[in-house]
C-alpha positions as CSV (number, residue, x, y, z in Angstrom):
1,X,106.6,107.2,121.5
2,X,104.9,105.0,124.1
3,X,106.8,102.3,125.9
4,X,107.0,99.1,123.8
5,X,104.9,96.1,125.2
6,X,104.7,92.9,123.2
7,X,102.0,92.9,120.5
8,X,100.8,96.4,121.4
9,X,100.5,98.4,118.2
10,X,101.7,101.9,117.4
11,X,100.1,103.5,114.3
12,X,101.2,106.8,112.9
13,X,98.5,108.8,111.0
14,X,95.1,107.7,109.8
15,X,94.7,105.5,106.7
16,X,92.0,107.8,105.2
17,X,94.5,110.8,105.6
18,X,97.1,108.9,103.6
19,X,94.6,108.0,100.9
20,X,93.5,111.6,100.8
21,X,97.0,112.7,99.9
22,X,99.0,113.1,103.1
23,X,102.0,111.3,101.7
24,X,104.9,113.4,102.9
25,X,106.8,113.6,106.2
26,X,106.2,111.3,109.2
27,X,108.6,109.5,111.5
28,X,111.8,108.1,110.2
29,X,112.4,104.4,109.7
30,X,114.9,104.5,112.6
31,X,112.4,106.1,114.9
32,X,109.9,103.3,114.4
33,X,112.3,100.3,114.3
34,X,113.5,101.4,117.7
35,X,110.0,100.7,119.0
36,X,109.0,97.6,117.2
37,X,110.4,94.4,115.7
38,X,107.7,93.9,113.0
39,X,105.7,96.4,111.1
40,X,104.3,97.8,107.8
41,X,104.2,101.2,106.3
42,X,104.4,103.4,103.2
43,X,107.4,105.6,102.3
44,X,106.8,109.2,101.5
45,X,106.4,110.3,97.9
46,X,109.3,112.4,96.6
47,X,110.0,114.1,93.2
48,X,112.1,112.0,90.8
49,X,112.9,114.7,88.3
50,X,115.2,117.3,89.8
51,X,115.8,119.2,86.6
52,X,113.9,122.1,85.0
53,X,114.1,124.2,82.0
54,X,115.9,127.0,83.9
55,X,118.4,124.6,85.5
56,X,117.0,124.7,89.0
57,X,116.9,121.5,90.9
58,X,115.4,119.9,94.0
59,X,112.0,121.6,93.9
60,X,109.3,119.7,95.8
61,X,106.7,121.3,93.5
62,X,107.7,119.3,90.5
63,X,104.9,117.0,89.2
64,X,107.2,114.0,88.7
65,X,107.0,111.6,91.6
66,X,108.4,108.2,92.5
67,X,105.9,105.4,92.6
68,X,105.0,104.6,96.2
69,X,107.3,102.1,98.0
70,X,106.0,99.9,100.8
71,X,107.8,99.2,104.1
72,X,107.9,95.8,105.8
73,X,109.8,95.3,109.0
74,X,110.9,91.7,109.8
75,X,112.9,90.7,112.9
76,X,113.8,94.4,113.6
77,X,115.1,95.1,110.1
78,X,113.1,97.3,107.7
79,X,112.9,96.7,104.0
80,X,111.7,98.8,101.1
81,X,109.5,97.1,98.5
82,X,109.4,98.8,95.1
83,X,106.3,98.9,92.8
84,X,107.9,96.1,90.7
85,X,108.5,93.9,93.7
86,X,112.2,94.4,94.1
87,X,113.4,94.6,97.8
88,X,116.3,96.5,99.4
89,X,117.2,97.5,102.9
90,X,115.3,100.6,104.0
91,X,117.1,103.9,104.5
92,X,117.0,104.5,108.3
93,X,116.4,108.2,107.6
94,X,113.5,107.7,105.2
95,X,110.1,109.1,106.3
96,X,106.9,107.1,106.7
97,X,103.7,109.1,106.4
98,X,101.8,106.0,107.5
99,X,103.0,103.0,109.5
100,X,102.0,100.4,112.0
101,X,104.6,98.6,114.2
102,X,104.7,96.2,117.1
103,X,107.0,94.2,119.2
104,X,105.8,90.9,117.8
105,X,105.8,87.9,120.2
106,X,103.3,85.3,119.0
107,X,101.1,83.7,121.6
108,X,99.2,81.4,119.2
109,X,100.6,79.1,116.5
110,X,98.6,77.0,114.0
111,X,100.0,74.8,111.3
112,X,97.9,75.5,108.2
113,X,96.5,72.8,106.0
114,X,97.8,72.7,102.4
115,X,95.7,74.9,100.1
116,X,94.6,77.2,103.0
117,X,93.8,80.6,101.5
118,X,93.3,84.2,102.6
119,X,89.6,83.7,102.3
120,X,89.8,80.9,104.8
121,X,91.8,83.1,107.1
122,X,89.1,85.8,107.0
123,X,86.6,83.2,108.2
124,X,88.5,82.7,111.5
125,X,86.8,84.2,114.5
126,X,89.2,87.0,115.1
127,X,88.9,89.2,118.2
128,X,87.5,92.7,118.3
129,X,91.0,94.2,118.7
130,X,93.6,94.5,115.9
131,X,96.0,91.5,115.9
132,X,99.5,91.2,114.4
133,X,100.1,88.0,112.6
134,X,102.9,86.2,110.7
135,X,102.6,83.4,108.1
136,X,105.8,81.6,107.1
137,X,106.7,78.7,104.9
138,X,106.3,77.5,101.3
139,X,103.4,79.0,99.5
140,X,101.7,77.7,96.4
141,X,101.0,81.3,95.5
142,X,101.0,84.8,96.9
143,X,99.1,87.5,95.0
144,X,100.3,91.1,95.8
145,X,99.9,94.5,94.3
146,X,103.4,94.0,92.8
147,X,102.6,90.8,91.1
148,X,101.9,87.0,91.5
149,X,104.5,84.8,93.2
150,X,104.2,81.0,92.7
151,X,105.9,78.1,94.5
152,X,107.8,80.5,96.8
153,X,109.1,80.5,100.3
154,X,108.7,83.6,102.4
155,X,106.9,85.6,105.1
156,X,103.6,87.4,105.1
157,X,103.3,89.9,108.0
158,X,100.4,92.1,108.7
159,X,97.6,93.1,111.0
160,X,94.1,91.8,111.1
161,X,91.8,94.8,111.3
162,X,88.4,94.6,113.0
163,X,85.5,96.1,111.0
164,X,85.1,99.0,113.5
165,X,88.7,100.0,113.0
166,X,88.7,100.1,109.2
167,X,88.0,103.8,109.1
168,X,91.2,104.4,111.1
169,X,93.6,101.7,109.9
170,X,92.3,100.5,106.5
171,X,91.6,96.8,105.9
172,X,93.8,93.7,106.2
173,X,94.9,93.9,102.5
174,X,96.4,97.4,102.9
175,X,98.2,96.4,106.1
176,X,99.9,93.1,104.8
177,X,103.2,92.6,103.2
178,X,105.0,89.7,101.6
179,X,108.8,89.2,101.4
180,X,110.7,86.2,100.1
181,X,113.2,84.3,102.3
182,X,116.1,85.6,100.4
183,X,114.8,89.2,101.0
184,X,115.1,90.0,97.3
185,X,111.4,90.1,96.2
186,X,108.1,91.0,97.8
187,X,104.9,92.9,97.6
188,X,102.7,95.2,99.5
189,X,98.9,94.9,99.7
190,X,98.6,91.2,99.8
191,X,95.5,90.4,97.8
192,X,95.4,86.7,98.4
193,X,97.5,83.6,99.0
194,X,97.4,79.8,98.9
195,X,99.5,77.9,101.5
196,X,101.6,74.9,100.6
197,X,103.0,72.2,103.0
198,X,104.4,73.2,106.4
199,X,103.0,76.8,106.5
200,X,102.7,78.2,110.0
201,X,100.3,81.0,111.1
202,X,101.4,82.9,114.3
203,X,99.5,85.7,116.0
204,X,99.6,87.7,119.2
205,X,96.8,89.5,121.2
206,X,97.0,93.3,121.2
207,X,96.2,94.8,124.6
208,X,96.8,98.5,123.7
209,X,96.6,100.5,120.5
210,X,98.5,103.8,120.2
211,X,97.7,106.4,117.6
212,X,100.0,109.3,116.6
213,X,98.7,112.2,114.6
214,X,100.5,114.4,112.1
215,X,101.0,117.9,113.4
216,X,100.7,119.9,110.2
217,X,98.2,122.2,108.4
218,X,97.3,119.7,105.7
219,X,96.2,117.0,108.2
220,X,94.1,119.5,110.1
221,X,92.4,120.8,107.0
222,X,91.4,117.4,105.6
223,X,87.7,116.7,105.6
224,X,86.9,113.0,106.4
């Protein structure tokens, strides 16, 4: 791992590799949270059915797999977001085949107007480097892959990805997470939001981007 400098980003693996099926292995939650205070990621897929007709158990070749769980790290604590939106503390030993983390120290703060949306956010003149951001407060709505949350208080954290970097890191939707203030509900892949009163957008400039590559046969055999 590189030394941690505020707002510099460490990414493990390529987003196209994850989408192509490289969804096992990767650094542990504890490895990443030691080098960042905020981040996003996806937990590895594991078999859910450990039984078989001959009584064997624990085979990784079984076709039954858990739905993907998303990771969000807030204030140095990592959480696991299930497909139905339920949240629990992440297992420090769980692996992340894809992740982005940073030591988040915002350098810009903007109070958002009521009814500010994600579409408005995309119209901002963002820099040509990836930028970590955090949005906190009371939202009129937050639309995530896990469902729609209305009149809710919470945090959206993610990374604004410049167009040139999309082939490496995906887009902003794939690298955004939402979690409620009580840390009981949330969602990965934030598809949209509408701010309410008193919502704050904070961001920090990224001076360095570090990329770690999987060292296995499947990664090296992928055709991008």
